C-alpha positions as CSV (number, residue, x, y, z in Angstrom):
1,X,107.5,142.4,77.6
2,X,108.5,145.1,75.1
3,X,111.8,145.7,77.0
4,X,112.5,142.0,77.2
5,X,111.7,141.1,73.6
6,X,112.8,144.2,71.8
7,X,116.1,146.0,71.6
8,X,116.8,149.3,69.8
9,X,117.6,152.9,70.0
10,X,114.8,155.0,71.3
11,X,113.6,158.2,69.6
12,X,111.0,160.8,70.5
13,X,108.4,159.1,68.4
14,X,109.8,160.7,65.3
15,X,109.2,158.7,62.0
16,X,110.5,155.2,62.4
17,X,110.4,151.9,60.5
18,X,108.6,150.4,63.6
19,X,104.9,151.1,64.2
20,X,103.1,150.5,67.4
21,X,99.6,149.2,67.0
22,X,97.1,149.3,69.9
23,X,93.6,148.0,70.8
24,X,93.9,144.9,68.7
25,X,90.8,142.7,69.3
26,X,91.2,139.2,70.6
27,X,91.5,136.6,67.8
28,X,93.3,138.8,65.3
29,X,96.1,136.8,63.7
30,X,99.6,138.0,62.8
31,X,98.7,137.7,59.2
32,X,95.8,140.2,59.6
33,X,98.1,142.7,61.4
34,X,100.7,142.3,58.6
35,X,98.0,143.0,56.1
36,X,97.7,146.6,57.4
37,X,101.3,147.3,56.2
38,X,101.3,145.1,53.1
39,X,100.0,147.7,50.7
40,X,102.7,150.2,51.7
41,X,105.8,148.0,51.1
42,X,107.7,145.1,52.5
43,X,107.1,144.1,56.2
44,X,110.3,142.9,57.7
45,X,109.4,142.0,61.3
46,X,106.4,141.5,63.6
47,X,106.0,141.3,67.3
48,X,102.6,140.4,68.7
49,X,101.8,141.2,72.4
50,X,98.6,139.2,72.6
51,X,97.9,139.7,76.2
52,X,98.0,143.4,75.8
53,X,96.2,143.7,72.5
54,X,99.2,145.3,70.9
55,X,101.8,144.7,68.2
56,X,104.9,146.1,66.7
57,X,105.2,146.1,62.9
58,X,108.5,146.9,61.2
59,X,108.5,148.1,57.7
60,X,111.5,147.8,55.3
61,X,111.9,151.6,55.1
62,X,111.0,154.8,56.9
63,X,109.2,156.0,53.8
64,X,107.0,153.0,53.8
65,X,106.1,153.6,57.5
66,X,105.5,157.2,56.8
67,X,103.1,156.4,53.9
68,X,101.3,153.9,56.2
69,X,100.9,156.6,58.9
70,X,99.8,159.2,56.5
71,X,97.1,157.0,55.2
72,X,95.8,155.6,58.5
73,X,95.9,158.9,60.5
74,X,92.8,160.3,58.9
75,X,91.3,156.9,58.1
76,X,91.4,154.6,61.2
77,X,91.9,151.0,60.2
78,X,89.6,148.2,61.3
79,X,90.4,144.6,62.4
80,X,87.5,142.4,63.0
81,X,85.3,145.5,62.6
82,X,87.0,147.2,65.5
83,X,89.2,150.3,65.2
84,X,92.9,149.9,65.9
85,X,95.3,152.8,66.5
86,X,98.8,153.2,65.0
87,X,101.7,155.4,66.0
88,X,105.4,155.5,65.5
89,X,107.3,153.4,68.0
90,X,110.2,154.7,70.1
91,X,112.3,152.0,68.5
92,X,114.0,152.5,65.2
93,X,114.3,148.8,64.6
94,X,112.7,145.7,66.0
95,X,114.9,142.8,67.2
96,X,114.1,139.6,69.1
97,X,116.3,137.8,71.5
98,X,115.6,134.5,69.8
99,X,118.2,134.4,67.0
100,X,116.6,131.3,65.5
101,X,113.3,133.1,65.1
102,X,115.1,136.1,63.7
103,X,116.7,134.0,61.0
104,X,113.3,132.6,60.1
105,X,110.6,135.3,59.8
106,X,107.3,134.7,61.5
107,X,104.8,132.8,59.4
108,X,102.7,135.9,58.9
109,X,105.7,137.6,57.3
110,X,106.3,134.6,55.1
111,X,102.8,135.1,53.9
112,X,103.3,138.8,53.2
113,X,106.6,138.4,51.5
114,X,105.3,135.5,49.4
115,X,102.3,137.6,48.3
116,X,104.6,140.5,47.4
117,X,106.7,138.2,45.3
118,X,103.8,136.4,43.6
119,X,104.7,133.1,45.4
120,X,101.7,130.7,45.5
121,X,103.3,128.5,48.2
122,X,102.1,130.5,51.2
123,X,99.2,128.3,52.4
124,X,101.3,126.3,54.7
125,X,102.7,129.5,56.3
126,X,99.2,130.8,56.8
127,X,98.2,127.5,58.4
128,X,101.2,127.7,60.7
129,X,100.1,131.1,61.8
130,X,96.8,129.6,63.0
131,X,94.7,131.4,60.4
132,X,91.9,129.7,58.5
133,X,92.9,128.7,55.0
134,X,90.6,130.6,52.7
135,X,88.2,128.3,50.8
136,X,87.1,131.0,48.3
137,X,88.2,131.4,44.8
138,X,90.3,134.1,43.1
139,X,87.4,136.3,41.9
140,X,86.4,139.4,44.0
141,X,83.2,141.3,43.7
142,X,83.8,145.0,44.2
143,X,81.1,147.6,45.0
144,X,82.1,151.2,45.0
145,X,79.9,153.4,47.2
146,X,79.6,157.2,47.1
147,X,81.1,157.6,43.7
148,X,82.0,161.3,43.8
149,X,84.8,161.0,41.3
150,X,84.9,158.6,38.3
151,X,86.4,155.2,38.9
152,X,88.0,153.7,35.8
153,X,89.2,150.3,35.0
154,X,92.8,151.5,35.0
155,X,92.4,153.0,38.5
156,X,91.1,149.7,39.8
157,X,94.0,147.9,38.2
158,X,96.6,150.2,39.8
159,X,95.1,149.6,43.2
160,X,94.5,145.9,43.1
161,X,97.7,144.8,41.2
162,X,99.7,145.6,44.4
163,X,98.4,142.3,45.9
164,X,99.1,139.9,43.0
165,X,98.6,139.3,39.3
166,X,95.3,140.7,38.0
167,X,94.1,138.6,35.2
168,X,90.7,140.1,34.3
169,X,88.4,143.0,35.3
170,X,84.7,143.5,34.3
171,X,82.9,146.7,35.3
172,X,79.1,147.2,35.3
173,X,76.2,148.9,37.0
174,X,73.7,146.9,39.0
175,X,71.0,148.0,41.4
176,X,72.1,151.6,40.8
177,X,75.6,150.7,42.1
178,X,78.9,150.8,40.5
179,X,80.3,147.2,40.6
180,X,83.2,145.3,39.3
181,X,84.4,141.7,39.1
182,X,88.2,141.2,39.4
183,X,90.0,137.9,39.0
184,X,93.5,137.2,40.4
185,X,95.9,134.5,39.4
186,X,95.5,132.9,42.8
187,X,93.1,132.8,45.7
188,X,95.6,134.1,48.3
189,X,96.1,137.4,46.3
190,X,92.3,137.8,46.4
191,X,92.4,137.1,50.2
192,X,95.0,139.7,50.9
193,X,93.4,142.3,48.6
194,X,90.1,141.9,50.4
195,X,91.7,142.0,53.8
196,X,93.6,145.2,53.0
197,X,91.2,147.2,50.9
198,X,87.7,146.4,52.1
199,X,86.1,149.5,53.6
200,X,88.8,151.9,52.4
201,X,88.2,154.9,50.1
202,X,89.9,155.3,46.8
203,X,89.7,159.1,47.2
204,X,89.4,161.0,50.5
205,X,85.9,160.7,51.8
206,X,84.4,159.0,48.8
207,X,84.5,156.0,46.4
208,X,84.4,153.5,49.3
209,X,85.4,150.0,48.4
210,X,83.1,147.1,49.6
211,X,84.7,143.8,48.7
212,X,83.6,140.2,49.0
213,X,84.3,137.0,47.3
214,X,82.4,136.1,44.2
215,X,80.9,132.6,43.6
216,X,82.3,132.7,40.1
217,X,85.5,130.8,39.5
218,X,86.5,132.3,36.2
219,X,85.5,135.5,34.3
220,X,84.7,135.5,30.6
221,X,85.9,138.7,28.8
222,X,84.9,139.2,25.2
223,X,86.3,142.7,24.7
224,X,89.2,144.8,25.8
225,X,87.9,148.3,26.3
226,X,87.0,150.7,29.1
227,X,84.5,148.4,30.7
228,X,86.2,145.0,30.5
229,X,89.7,143.7,30.0
230,X,91.6,140.4,29.9
231,X,95.2,141.2,30.7
232,X,96.3,137.9,29.3
233,X,94.9,138.5,25.8
234,X,95.7,141.7,24.1
235,X,94.3,140.3,20.9
236,X,90.6,140.7,21.9
237,X,88.5,143.2,19.9
238,X,87.3,146.5,21.4
239,X,83.6,145.8,20.7
240,X,81.4,147.9,18.5
241,X,79.4,149.5,21.4
242,X,82.5,150.7,23.3
243,X,84.9,153.4,22.6
244,X,88.4,152.1,21.8
245,X,91.5,152.2,23.9
246,X,94.6,153.9,22.6
247,X,97.6,151.8,21.6
248,X,99.4,153.4,24.5
249,X,96.8,152.1,27.0
250,X,97.2,148.6,25.6
251,X,101.0,148.7,25.8
252,X,100.7,150.0,29.4
253,X,98.9,146.8,30.4
254,X,100.5,143.9,28.5
255,X,99.4,141.2,30.8
256,X,99.8,139.7,34.3
257,X,103.6,140.1,34.1
258,X,103.1,143.8,34.8
259,X,104.8,144.7,38.1
260,X,102.7,146.2,40.9
261,X,102.6,150.0,40.9
262,X,105.0,151.3,43.7
263,X,103.4,152.8,46.8
264,X,100.2,152.1,48.7
265,X,96.5,152.7,48.7
266,X,97.3,156.0,50.5
267,X,98.6,157.6,47.3
268,X,95.2,157.1,45.6
269,X,93.7,159.5,48.2
270,X,92.8,162.8,46.5
271,X,94.4,165.6,48.5
272,X,94.3,169.3,47.9
273,X,97.4,170.8,46.5
274,X,98.9,174.2,47.1
275,X,96.6,175.7,44.5
276,X,93.0,176.0,45.8
277,X,90.6,173.7,44.0
278,X,93.3,171.6,42.5
279,X,93.4,167.9,43.4
280,X,96.1,165.3,42.8
281,X,96.3,161.5,42.9
282,X,99.9,160.8,43.6
283,X,99.4,157.2,42.4
284,X,98.6,158.6,38.9
285,X,101.6,160.0,37.0
286,X,102.1,163.6,38.1
287,X,102.1,165.0,34.5
288,X,99.3,167.4,33.7
289,X,100.1,167.8,30.0
290,X,98.2,165.8,27.4
291,X,99.3,164.7,23.9
292,X,96.2,164.8,21.7
293,X,96.6,163.4,18.2
294,X,94.6,162.4,15.1
295,X,92.8,165.7,15.1
296,X,91.3,167.1,11.9
297,X,93.9,169.7,10.8
298,X,91.6,171.5,8.5
299,X,89.0,172.1,11.1
300,X,91.4,172.8,13.9
301,X,93.3,175.3,11.7
302,X,90.0,177.1,11.1
303,X,89.3,177.6,14.8
304,X,92.8,178.4,16.0
305,X,91.9,181.9,17.0
306,X,89.2,180.7,19.4
307,X,90.4,177.3,20.4
308,X,86.9,176.3,21.4
309,X,87.7,172.6,21.6
310,X,90.3,173.1,24.3
311,X,87.9,175.2,26.4
312,X,85.3,172.4,26.0
313,X,87.6,170.0,27.7
314,X,87.0,172.1,30.7
315,X,84.1,169.7,31.3
316,X,86.8,167.4,32.8
317,X,89.2,170.0,34.2
318,X,90.5,173.5,33.8
319,X,92.7,174.0,30.7
320,X,95.7,176.2,31.3
321,X,97.6,176.1,28.1
322,X,97.3,174.8,24.6
323,X,99.9,174.3,21.8
324,X,99.2,173.2,18.2
325,X,102.3,171.5,16.7
326,X,103.8,173.8,14.1
327,X,104.5,171.1,11.5
328,X,101.8,168.7,12.4
329,X,98.5,170.6,12.9
330,X,96.7,167.4,13.8
331,X,98.6,167.1,17.0
332,X,98.3,169.3,20.1
333,X,99.6,169.6,23.7
334,X,97.0,170.5,26.3
335,X,98.0,171.5,29.8
336,X,95.4,170.9,32.5
337,X,95.4,172.3,36.0
338,X,96.7,169.1,37.6
339,X,97.4,165.4,37.0
340,X,94.0,164.3,38.1
341,X,92.2,166.5,35.6
342,X,94.5,165.4,32.9
343,X,93.7,161.7,33.7
344,X,89.9,162.5,33.6
345,X,90.3,164.1,30.2
346,X,92.2,161.0,28.9
347,X,89.6,158.6,30.4
348,X,86.6,160.4,28.8
349,X,88.0,161.9,25.6
350,X,90.4,159.3,24.3
351,X,88.7,157.4,21.5
352,X,85.9,160.0,21.0
353,X,85.1,161.1,17.5
354,X,85.7,164.8,16.7
355,X,85.1,166.4,13.3
356,X,85.1,163.0,11.6
357,X,88.2,161.5,13.3
358,X,88.8,159.4,16.3
359,X,91.1,161.4,18.5
360,X,93.8,159.8,20.8
361,X,94.7,161.3,24.1
362,X,97.6,160.2,26.4
363,X,100.1,161.8,28.8
364,X,102.8,163.8,27.1
365,X,106.5,163.5,27.9
366,X,106.5,167.2,28.6
367,X,105.8,168.5,32.1
368,X,104.6,172.0,31.0
369,X,103.9,174.0,27.9
370,X,106.3,176.8,27.4
371,X,104.9,180.1,26.1
372,X,106.7,181.6,23.1
373,X,109.4,184.1,23.9
374,X,109.0,187.6,22.7
375,X,109.9,187.8,19.0
376,X,109.6,184.0,18.6
377,X,107.6,182.9,15.6
378,X,104.5,181.0,16.8
379,X,101.6,182.1,14.4
380,X,99.2,182.0,17.3
381,X,99.6,178.3,17.9
382,X,100.2,178.6,21.6
383,X,97.5,180.0,23.9
384,X,97.4,180.7,27.7
385,X,94.1,180.1,29.4
386,X,95.3,180.0,33.0
387,X,93.2,183.0,33.9
388,X,90.2,182.1,31.8
389,X,86.8,183.0,33.4
390,X,85.4,179.8,31.9
391,X,87.2,177.5,34.4
392,X,84.7,175.3,36.1
393,X,86.8,173.8,38.9
394,X,88.5,176.8,40.6
395,X,86.2,176.5,43.6
396,X,86.9,173.3,45.5
397,X,83.3,173.2,46.6
398,X,81.9,173.6,43.1
399,X,79.0,171.4,42.1
400,X,80.8,170.8,38.9
401,X,82.8,168.1,40.7
402,X,79.6,166.2,41.0
403,X,78.6,166.5,37.4
404,X,81.4,164.8,35.5
405,X,80.0,162.3,33.1
406,X,81.1,160.6,29.9
407,X,80.3,162.2,26.6
408,X,76.7,161.4,25.6
409,X,74.1,162.4,23.1
410,X,72.2,164.2,25.8
411,X,73.5,167.6,27.0
412,X,72.6,169.5,30.2
413,X,71.9,173.2,29.6
414,X,71.9,175.7,32.4
415,X,71.9,179.5,32.9
416,X,69.1,179.9,30.3
417,X,67.5,183.4,30.4
418,X,63.7,183.5,30.9
419,X,63.2,185.1,27.5
420,X,64.7,182.1,25.6
421,X,62.1,179.6,24.4
422,X,62.3,176.0,23.4
423,X,62.3,176.9,19.7
424,X,65.1,179.4,20.3
425,X,67.3,176.7,21.8
426,X,66.4,174.1,19.2
427,X,67.1,176.5,16.4
428,X,70.4,177.4,18.0
429,X,71.6,173.8,18.1
430,X,70.3,173.1,14.6
431,X,72.3,176.1,13.3
432,X,75.4,174.3,14.4
433,X,74.6,171.1,12.4
434,X,72.9,169.2,15.3
435,X,69.9,167.0,14.9
436,X,67.5,167.7,17.9
437,X,65.7,164.5,18.9
438,X,64.3,165.6,22.2
439,X,64.1,168.6,24.5
440,X,62.6,169.3,28.0
441,X,62.9,172.0,30.6
442,X,63.4,171.1,34.2
443,X,60.0,171.4,36.0
444,X,61.4,173.1,39.1
445,X,63.9,175.3,37.3
446,X,63.3,176.7,33.9
447,X,66.9,177.9,33.8
448,X,68.0,174.3,33.1
449,X,67.1,171.8,30.4
450,X,68.1,168.6,28.6
451,X,68.6,168.4,24.9
452,X,69.1,165.1,23.1
453,X,71.0,165.2,19.8
454,X,71.5,162.7,17.0
455,X,74.8,161.2,18.2
456,X,77.6,161.5,20.7
457,X,79.7,163.2,18.1
458,X,77.1,165.8,17.5
459,X,76.8,166.5,21.2
460,X,80.6,166.9,21.5
461,X,80.6,169.3,18.6
462,X,77.6,171.2,20.0
463,X,79.3,171.5,23.4
464,X,82.4,172.9,21.7
465,X,80.4,175.5,19.7
466,X,77.8,176.6,22.2
467,X,79.3,176.4,25.7
468,X,79.4,180.0,26.9
469,X,77.2,181.1,24.1
470,X,76.2,184.8,24.7
471,X,72.5,185.4,24.9
472,X,73.1,189.1,25.5
473,X,73.0,191.2,28.7
474,X,75.8,189.1,30.2
475,X,73.8,185.9,30.0
476,X,76.0,182.9,28.9
477,X,74.8,179.4,28.2
478,X,76.5,176.6,30.2
479,X,76.7,173.2,28.5
480,X,77.8,169.9,29.9
481,X,77.2,166.2,29.3
482,X,74.3,164.6,31.0
483,X,74.0,161.2,32.7
484,X,70.2,161.2,31.9
485,X,68.4,160.7,28.7
486,X,65.0,162.1,27.5
């Protein structure tokens, strides 16, 4: 059948626009097969061999096919809860003998192309395919399981906007699970997003998406912040109880007219880079340099020799270099180990209060921080921390990857010497201007404790001042934010 219906130049299964899909269960429609390729780019042709449980899927480019293979090779896709297997075809292009059918793409492709172009008139094409018209609405309920890395609202947007115009997102925790509600402009976009993303991981081996249709028909969003956002209304307030977004974040998401981010779900998989322990999310801009502004220049100038604040951002990644602007001491560049760590620092530190000012963090236009040349005047404003012993994420198996939490008033203390008492620790934090509201040692391990301070700002300041505090005899205090409270 393949020889009769397809013509093309054979290759030795090298990368090809045409993918061969095997072990397709009975009852799977062409639209469902097309949905496997939809996140990775435009699908240009489809040939179903129903009697053999096989299909040939042609992508618009070899790059799209390679992205699809790279994603599905370690993560076998499912159709009707059954695994299907994908490999490059011997054919470099897929042709059909029926020229009339070639001129008019199969209904499944009409569906795919319509979704990719935001066309709502695809229901007739889906009906012609023989598929059941979805009776659900445009709101999805998303549950993220095994949350090993933080999942932000912006990351969800980047993933789901590939399938249509995202109108609103609301994130929350329920039954000890991370959940989100996401509303599309139309029901078909929701249908294809669920079909393509359900069961897949945002990052390799973790943050698994479980998606179903919500009974809600419309989401009500009161605030635009890090927990909820209405992309059709940039005039909404931030909300008193939430940290604010930067103006850059607002401009980055002006509304449903934003074009889908190029690429596929695959690029959101965290992969190890050449440097051990460094991780990258290609779907996130590859820049690892932050632009941090609205800092308190007087305080920052007084701590230039130690740069404790920049080391403290090591809670969210390893800081390699820092540069305070020569003429604007309230602005700094911070180079993290990789783009993922830079994004974590932005997600958690942007909008936080530091030394009486709300700091703003965004990606810089610079790709790296240049160290001053010999003889060049710098006044100690540029520092290199690439070999700092304080880096927390050099080991890819480090437990620090599991202990990344937003700034909170409760700090987690570890590596406490046996000789240090409760009063010693309370007095230590009080000496740095903190108000201690609660303290307790871990019952099973007195080397660790929780300390609750008067505010999040106090906790940020205390972490800056006291992380790596030397108790003597090579005993250094480790401080991080806690997800618990006392």
